[in-house]
C-alpha positions in Angstrom: 167.7 131.3 53.4 163.9 131.1 53.9 162.5 127.7 54.7 159.7 126.3 52.5 156.5 125.9 54.6 155.9 122.2 55.5 152.4 122.4 54.0 154.0 123.3 50.6 156.5 120.5 50.7 153.8 118.0 51.6 151.8 119.3 48.6 154.8 118.8 46.3 155.2 115.2 47.6 151.6 114.4 46.7 152.1 115.8 43.2 155.3 114.0 41.8 154.6 115.1 38.3 154.8 118.8 39.1 157.7 120.5 37.4 159.9 123.5 38.6 157.7 125.9 36.7 154.3 124.5 37.8 152.3 126.3 40.5 151.7 124.0 43.5 149.3 125.3 46.2 149.2 124.1 49.8 146.2 122.0 50.7 143.0 124.0 51.7 142.3 124.7 55.4 139.9 122.2 56.8 136.4 123.3 57.6 136.0 124.3 61.2 134.1 121.5 63.2 130.7 122.2 64.6 130.9 123.2 68.3 130.4 120.2 70.5 132.5 118.0 68.2 135.5 116.5 70.1 137.8 118.1 67.5 136.7 121.6 68.4 139.0 122.9 71.2 136.6 125.7 72.0 133.8 123.4 73.2 134.1 120.1 75.1 130.9 118.2 74.6 129.0 117.2 77.7 125.8 115.2 78.4 123.0 115.3 75.8 119.7 117.0 76.7 117.5 116.2 73.8 117.7 114.9 70.2 115.3 114.5 67.3 114.8 115.1 63.6 115.3 118.8 64.1 118.7 118.4 65.7 120.4 117.9 69.1 120.8 119.8 72.3 123.6 119.1 74.7 125.7 120.6 77.5 129.2 121.7 76.7 132.2 123.4 78.3 134.1 126.3 76.8 137.6 126.0 78.3 139.0 129.3 77.1 136.4 131.2 79.0 135.9 128.7 81.8 132.1 128.6 81.4 129.3 126.0 80.7 127.1 126.5 77.7 124.3 124.7 75.9 125.0 123.8 72.2 122.1 123.3 69.8 123.0 121.7 66.5 120.7 121.4 63.5 119.6 118.2 61.8 120.9 117.2 58.4 118.1 118.9 56.4 118.8 122.3 55.0 115.5 123.6 56.5 116.8 122.6 60.0 119.9 124.7 59.5 117.9 127.7 58.3 115.4 127.4 61.2 118.3 127.3 63.7 120.0 130.3 62.1 116.7 132.2 62.3 116.3 131.2 66.0 119.8 132.5 66.7 119.0 135.9 65.1 115.8 136.3 67.0 117.1 135.2 70.4 120.2 137.4 70.0 118.1 140.4 69.1 115.9 140.1 72.2 118.5 141.4 74.7 116.5 141.0 77.9 117.3 139.5 81.3 114.6 136.9 81.0 115.6 135.7 77.5 118.4 133.1 77.3 121.5 134.8 76.0 123.3 133.8 72.8 127.0 133.3 73.3 128.0 132.4 69.7 126.5 130.9 66.5 127.6 129.6 63.2 126.3 127.5 60.3 124.2 124.7 61.8 125.0 125.5 65.5 124.0 127.8 68.3 125.7 128.3 71.7 123.5 129.5 74.5 124.1 130.5 78.1 123.6 127.5 80.4 120.7 128.0 82.8 120.6 126.1 86.0 117.2 125.5 87.5 113.9 123.7 86.9 111.0 124.2 84.5 108.0 126.1 85.6 106.1 124.5 88.5 109.1 122.3 89.5 110.1 124.3 92.5 108.8 126.9 95.0 105.1 126.3 95.0 102.3 128.4 93.6 103.5 131.8 94.8 106.9 131.3 93.2 105.3 130.1 90.0 103.1 133.1 89.7 106.1 135.4 90.3 107.9 133.5 87.5 104.9 134.0 85.1 105.0 137.8 85.9 108.7 137.8 84.8 107.8 135.9 81.7 105.1 138.5 80.9 107.8 141.2 81.1 110.0 139.3 78.6 107.1 138.9 76.2 106.2 142.6 76.4 109.8 143.3 75.4 109.6 140.9 72.5 106.2 142.3 71.4 107.7 145.8 71.4 110.3 144.5 68.9 107.7 142.9 66.8 108.0 139.2 67.8 105.5 136.7 69.2 106.8 133.6 70.9 103.9 131.3 70.0 105.1 128.3 72.0 104.7 129.1 75.7 104.6 126.0 77.9 106.2 124.9 81.2 109.1 123.2 79.3 110.1 126.4 77.7 110.1 128.4 81.0 113.1 127.8 83.2 113.1 129.1 86.8 116.9 129.5 87.3 118.9 129.9 90.4 118.4 133.1 92.5 114.9 133.5 91.1 115.8 134.5 87.6 113.5 133.2 84.8 114.6 132.3 81.3 112.1 132.1 78.4 113.6 129.4 76.0 113.1 128.2 72.5 112.2 131.1 70.2 112.4 128.7 67.2 108.9 129.3 66.0 108.5 132.9 67.0 106.9 135.0 64.2 106.6 138.7 63.4 103.5 140.5 64.5 101.0 140.5 61.7 102.5 137.5 59.8 100.2 134.9 58.3 101.1 131.2 58.7 99.9 128.3 56.5 98.9 126.0 59.4 98.7 125.7 63.2 102.1 126.0 64.7 103.0 125.2 68.3 102.4 122.5 70.9 98.8 121.3 70.5 97.9 121.1 74.3 99.0 124.7 74.7 97.7 126.4 71.6 95.4 129.4 71.7 92.0 128.6 69.9 92.7 131.1 67.1 96.1 129.4 66.5 94.5 125.9 66.2 92.3 126.9 63.3 92.8 125.3 59.9 93.3 128.9 58.6 95.0 130.6 61.6 94.5 134.4 62.1 97.4 136.8 61.7 100.1 136.4 64.4 99.3 138.8 67.3 100.5 139.3 70.9 97.2 137.9 72.0 98.6 134.4 71.2 101.2 134.9 74.0 98.5 136.4 76.3 96.7 133.1 76.0 100.0 131.3 76.6 100.4 133.2 79.9 96.9 132.1 80.9 97.8 128.5 80.0 100.9 128.7 82.2 98.8 129.9 85.2 96.3 127.1 84.5 99.2 124.6 84.7 100.2 126.0 88.0 96.7 125.8 89.4 95.5 122.5 87.8 98.7 120.7 87.2 97.9 120.0 83.5 97.6 121.9 80.2 94.4 123.6 79.1 93.7 121.1 76.3 94.0 117.4 75.7 95.0 115.8 72.4 98.0 115.2 70.2 96.9 117.4 67.3 95.5 120.9 67.1 92.1 119.6 66.0 92.0 117.1 68.9 93.0 119.8 71.3 
């Protein structure tokens, strides 16, 4: 004799008025938790890295594969989830040694390879910094060949990892070559002049060429090329 599944008997107990001819369905499967949530066995949450209105970034451990990852979760607004999904697609498409690899993604979350190192200028002196910028240039050339411009180059988005490897991070505001944007987009102190206009020019690889120069300026002068908290002030 076949046993009735426990989920079905539980459902019957919750519906005392159900007769022998009524259809009683088992309860729906619960929604899978977002990675990083303690209920998700795949990812054990670790220390937070950053948090804001756009979402949260934290370290995590993936026990089944015995590896460390970084989890990005989107903020509550629908636009935040859309932006993170877009970032996941762009980053995954840029299969390059100097672009942080995407391990997994889903609605409202993104799991990235954990990079161990320091941001640009934090180690090795000027020569090592210049060597890192050359590697960044190679990653950007790869992105431009595939039609994408990063648009937000700054030391905080360049990680000089262990063994000399460099990772270009945060492709969240990358845009297709030739796209037109409604307003200046990026970090004001690091914006190219044409990107800081009230009516920015079409997106072009030249924006990232300026960004490379700004990174070199940072290595030499220890500060960004502009001052100010807004594009107009910068």
